[in-house]
C-alpha positions as CSV (number, residue, x, y, z in Angstrom):
1,M,-17.9,-6.1,33.3
2,D,-19.7,-3.9,30.7
3,T,-18.6,-2.2,27.7
4,I,-19.2,1.5,27.8
5,T,-19.9,3.2,24.4
6,K,-19.6,7.0,23.4
7,K,-23.4,7.0,23.4
8,I,-23.7,5.7,27.0
9,L,-21.2,8.4,28.1
10,V,-23.0,11.1,26.2
11,D,-26.2,10.2,27.9
12,R,-24.5,10.0,31.3
13,I,-22.6,13.3,31.1
14,A,-25.9,15.0,29.6
15,N,-28.1,13.8,32.5
16,E,-25.6,14.5,35.4
17,N,-25.0,18.2,33.9
18,G,-28.4,19.1,32.7
19,M,-27.2,19.5,29.2
20,Q,-28.7,18.6,25.7
21,R,-27.3,15.3,24.4
22,T,-26.5,16.8,21.1
23,Q,-24.2,19.6,22.8
24,V,-22.4,16.7,24.7
25,K,-22.1,14.6,21.9
26,K,-20.5,17.3,19.8
27,V,-18.1,18.5,22.7
28,L,-17.0,14.8,23.2
29,Q,-16.5,14.2,19.3
30,D,-14.5,17.3,18.9
31,F,-12.4,16.3,21.9
32,L,-11.6,12.9,20.4
33,D,-11.0,14.4,17.1
34,S,-8.5,16.9,18.8
35,I,-6.6,13.9,20.4
36,V,-6.4,12.1,17.1
37,D,-5.2,15.1,15.2
38,E,-2.4,16.1,17.7
39,L,-1.3,12.4,17.8
40,G,-1.3,12.4,14.0
41,E,1.1,15.3,14.1
42,G,3.4,13.4,16.4
43,N,2.5,15.3,19.6
44,R,2.4,14.1,23.1
45,I,-0.8,14.4,25.1
46,E,-0.8,14.6,28.8
47,F,-3.9,14.7,31.2
48,R,-2.6,15.0,34.8
49,D,-3.7,12.2,36.9
50,F,-5.4,10.4,34.0
51,G,-2.7,9.5,31.7
52,V,-0.3,10.3,28.7
53,F,-1.0,9.4,25.0
54,E,2.3,9.3,23.0
55,V,3.4,8.2,19.5
56,K,5.9,5.4,19.4
57,H,8.0,4.9,16.3
58,R,9.0,1.3,15.5
59,A,11.8,0.9,13.0
60,A,11.7,-1.3,10.1
61,R,12.8,-4.9,10.8
62,T,12.8,-8.2,9.4
63,A,10.5,-10.8,10.9
64,Q,10.4,-14.6,10.4
65,N,7.3,-16.5,9.5
66,P,7.2,-19.3,12.1
67,K,5.6,-22.1,9.8
68,T,7.8,-21.5,6.9
69,L,10.7,-19.8,8.5
70,E,10.6,-17.4,5.8
71,R,12.3,-14.1,6.4
72,V,9.7,-11.3,6.0
73,P,10.4,-7.5,5.9
74,V,8.2,-5.6,8.3
75,A,7.8,-1.8,7.4
76,A,8.4,0.9,9.9
77,K,5.2,2.1,11.7
78,R,3.9,4.3,14.3
79,S,1.6,3.2,17.1
80,V,-0.1,5.2,20.1
81,R,0.9,4.2,23.6
82,F,-1.0,5.1,26.8
83,K,0.5,5.3,30.0
84,P,-1.9,5.6,32.9
85,G,-1.4,8.5,35.4
86,R,-1.6,8.2,39.2
87,R,-5.4,8.3,39.7
88,M,-5.9,5.6,37.1
89,R,-3.3,3.5,38.7
90,L,-4.8,3.9,42.0
91,E,-8.3,3.0,40.7
92,M,-7.0,-0.1,38.9
93,D,-5.3,-1.2,42.2
94,R,-8.5,-1.1,43.8
95,L,-10.1,-3.7,41.4
96,P,-10.6,-7.1,42.4
97,P,-8.1,-9.4,40.4
98,E,-10.9,-11.3,38.6
99,T,-12.3,-8.2,37.4
100,A,-8.9,-6.8,36.2
101,D,-8.1,-10.1,34.5
102,R,-11.6,-10.0,32.6
103,A,-10.7,-6.3,31.6
104,A,-7.4,-7.5,30.4
105,G,-9.1,-9.7,28.1
106,E,-8.2,-13.0,29.9
107,A,-10.7,-15.9,30.5
108,A,-11.7,-15.5,34.1
109,T,-14.5,-18.0,34.1
110,P,-14.9,-20.7,36.8
111,G,-12.8,-23.5,36.1
112,S,-10.5,-21.9,33.8
113,Q,-6.6,-21.7,34.3
114,L,-5.1,-18.3,34.3
115,E,-1.5,-19.7,34.5
116,P,-0.1,-21.7,31.6
117,K,0.5,-25.4,32.2
118,A,3.8,-26.6,33.1
119,R,5.4,-28.9,30.6
120,S,6.1,-32.3,31.7
121,A,9.3,-34.0,31.0
122,S,8.0,-36.3,28.6
123,N,6.2,-33.3,26.7
124,T,9.6,-31.4,26.5
125,E,11.3,-34.5,25.3
126,Q,8.7,-35.1,22.5
127,S,8.9,-31.4,21.3
128,A,12.6,-31.6,21.2
129,Q,12.4,-34.8,19.1
130,Q,9.8,-33.2,16.6
131,S,11.9,-30.1,16.3
132,A,14.8,-32.4,15.4
133,E,12.8,-34.3,12.9
134,Q,11.9,-30.8,11.0
135,S,14.0,-29.7,8.1
136,P,16.2,-26.8,8.9
137,G,15.4,-23.4,7.7
138,Q,17.9,-20.7,6.6
139,N,21.2,-21.0,7.8
140,G,20.4,-24.5,8.9
141,V,18.7,-23.3,12.1
142,I,15.0,-24.1,13.1
143,G,13.6,-20.9,14.8
144,T,11.6,-21.2,17.9
145,I,8.7,-19.1,18.9
146,G,9.3,-16.4,21.7
147,S,6.9,-15.4,24.3
148,I,5.3,-12.7,22.3
149,G,5.0,-14.7,19.2
150,Q,8.1,-13.5,17.4
151,P,11.0,-15.9,16.5
152,E,13.8,-15.6,19.2
153,S,16.4,-15.1,16.4
154,V,14.9,-12.0,15.2
155,G,14.6,-10.4,18.6
156,A,11.8,-8.4,20.4
157,S,11.1,-4.9,19.4
């Protein structure tokens, strides 16, 4: 699995179409700049069969530092979401699982485990005992970490 840079794409497109590299680079950069500009204005960009870029608004919320259990305000923000189109989904379905795992950033080296280890009963009891020994946070409750790294008491956003 290789990383394809803009330079590699420019060279490939220029060679395949018999164009000058500088022309292709300018067109590609203008295209990318246009996408950024449109998303900056809050517009949705749709390329049939490729996918959709859209701006998602995340409301301000209160998070919790899992180490100190201190409440921390998190400002509202915007983020870009990409939803793959039909053709891209079909191409991703054709990839072998180990290639897709590596593309997603997971360790797919021989001997590595892709699934989390199951907790044994003794590990679970030890964790419960350690939690009980900790001093309580605000409201006398010790927070727990949810699956996405946010305290369960705050809720996922």
